C-alpha positions in Angstrom: -49.7 -9.8 5.3 -47.1 -7.2 6.4 -46.3 -8.6 9.8 -45.6 -12.3 9.8 -45.6 -12.3 13.6 -49.2 -11.1 13.7 -50.8 -14.3 15.0 -54.3 -12.8 15.4 -54.1 -11.5 11.8 -53.1 -14.9 10.6 -56.0 -16.5 12.4 -58.4 -13.9 11.3 -57.5 -14.5 7.6 -57.6 -18.3 8.2 -61.1 -18.1 9.7 -62.5 -15.7 7.1 -61.4 -17.8 4.2 -62.0 -21.2 5.7 -58.4 -22.2 5.6 -57.6 -25.7 6.9 -53.9 -25.7 6.4 -51.1 -23.1 7.1 -47.7 -23.5 5.6 -44.7 -21.9 7.2 -42.1 -21.2 4.5 -38.7 -19.8 5.3 -35.8 -19.2 2.9 -33.9 -17.3 5.6 -34.2 -16.6 9.3 -36.9 -14.0 9.1 -38.6 -15.3 12.2 -37.0 -16.9 15.2 -37.9 -20.5 16.0 -39.8 -19.2 19.1 -42.0 -17.0 17.0 -42.5 -19.8 14.4 -43.5 -22.1 17.3 -46.1 -19.6 18.6 -47.6 -19.3 15.1 -47.7 -23.1 14.7 -49.3 -23.5 18.2 -52.0 -21.0 17.5 -52.8 -22.5 14.1 -53.0 -26.0 15.6 -55.1 -24.8 18.5 -57.6 -23.6 15.8 -57.8 -27.2 14.5 -55.9 -26.3 11.3 -53.0 -28.3 9.9 -49.6 -26.7 10.1 -46.7 -27.7 7.9 -43.4 -26.0 8.0 -40.3 -26.4 6.0 -37.1 -24.5 5.5 -35.6 -24.1 2.0 -32.8 -22.5 0.3 -32.8 -20.8 -3.1 -29.8 -21.9 -5.1 -28.8 -20.7 -8.6 -29.7 -23.3 -11.3 -26.9 -22.4 -13.6 -24.4 -19.7 -12.8 -21.4 -19.1 -15.0 -18.0 -19.3 -13.3 -17.5 -15.6 -13.6 -15.5 -15.1 -10.4 -12.1 -14.7 -12.1 -13.4 -12.2 -14.6 -15.7 -9.9 -12.6 -16.6 -8.6 -9.2 -20.2 -9.5 -8.4 -22.7 -6.7 -7.6 -26.1 -7.9 -6.5 -27.0 -11.4 -5.2 -26.6 -13.8 -2.4 -23.3 -12.8 -0.9 -22.1 -15.8 1.2 -23.1 -18.3 -1.5 -21.2 -16.5 -4.3 -18.1 -15.7 -2.3 -17.8 -19.3 -1.0 -18.7 -21.2 -4.2 -17.4 -18.9 -6.9 -14.3 -17.4 -5.2 -15.4 -13.8 -5.9 -15.6 -10.5 -4.0 -19.1 -9.0 -3.7 -18.6 -5.2 -3.8 -22.2 -4.2 -2.9 -25.7 -5.4 -2.9 -29.3 -4.2 -2.8 -32.1 -5.8 -0.8 -34.6 -3.5 -2.7 -35.3 -5.4 -5.9 -39.0 -4.7 -5.7 -38.7 -1.1 -4.5 -37.6 1.0 -7.5 -36.7 4.3 -5.7 -34.5 2.5 -3.2 -33.0 0.2 -5.8 -32.0 3.3 -7.8 -30.2 4.7 -4.7 -28.4 1.4 -4.2 -27.4 1.2 -7.8 -26.0 4.8 -7.7 -23.9 3.7 -4.8 -22.8 0.3 -6.0 -22.5 0.3 -9.8 -19.4 2.5 -9.9 -17.6 -0.3 -7.9 -18.9 -3.2 -10.0 -17.5 -5.1 -12.9 -20.8 -6.9 -13.5 -24.3 -6.8 -12.2 -25.7 -10.1 -11.1 -29.4 -9.9 -10.3 -32.5 -12.0 -9.7 -35.3 -11.9 -12.2 -37.7 -9.4 -10.6 -39.6 -6.6 -12.2 -37.5 -3.7 -10.9 -34.3 -5.7 -11.4 -35.1 -6.1 -15.1 -36.2 -2.6 -15.9 -34.3 -0.4 -13.5 -31.1 -2.3 -12.7 -30.6 -3.5 -16.3 -31.1 -0.1 -17.7 -28.6 1.6 -15.2 -26.0 -1.1 -15.7 -26.2 -1.0 -19.5 -25.9 2.8 -19.4 -22.6 2.4 -17.6 -21.4 -0.4 -19.9 -21.6 -3.0 -17.1 -22.6 -6.5 -18.2 -25.8 -8.0 -16.6 -26.2 -11.6 -15.6 -29.6 -12.8 -14.5 -29.8 -15.6 -12.0 -32.7 -18.1 -11.9 -33.3 -19.9 -8.6 -34.7 -23.2 -7.7 -35.9 -24.1 -4.2 -34.1 -26.9 -2.3 -35.7 -28.2 0.9 -33.2 -28.0 3.8 -35.4 -28.9 6.7 -38.9 -28.9 8.2 -41.9 -31.2 8.1 -42.2 -32.0 4.4 -40.5 -31.3 1.1 -41.4 -28.1 -0.6 -42.3 -29.8 -3.9 -44.7 -32.2 -2.1 -46.2 -29.3 -0.1 -47.0 -27.4 -3.3 -48.5 -30.5 -4.9 -50.6 -31.1 -1.8 -51.8 -27.5 -1.8 -52.7 -27.7 -5.5 -54.6 -30.9 -4.9 -56.6 -29.3 -2.1 -57.3 -26.2 -4.2 -58.6 -28.3 -7.1 -60.7 -30.4 -4.7 -62.2 -27.3 -3.2 -62.9 -25.7 -6.6 -64.7 -28.8 -7.7 -66.9 -28.8 -4.5 -67.7 -25.1 -5.0 -68.7 -25.6 -8.6 -71.0 -28.4 -7.6 -72.7 -26.1 -5.1 -73.4 -23.4 -7.7 
């Protein structure tokens, strides 16, 4: 769904697929609390369960590279605060190859290292461009940490998986 504020679109999908639970996931403030409230209200009014939780992606293991390199591409506030480094540029386009190339052309000349998430374009485009310029690449793996909301993200995913298995079993029996 391209527009997360499209309440009618959310409800249409939910009705079409017989969804009985909607989960609001947010790792950053994409939607205001007011918009999230309206979505939750509409979902509940349709007799569906609504669960919401906020979470943060934090690096699992990140080398203390702040003293050796400037960081190119990752979560700026987290790195600058926790690793005492200076982020010289970043790209929000890790899944858009043409835009990522433009961002790399602008940012790599200022960088001492490229720090990037493991996403397809980051692996094939960003890595190739950094290596061509002799810039080391460090990949960051993230884990989700619940920071608020109705339930823990791990519990929500388990509940969702249980429901999916339960529904699959019911559908198989009806074949």
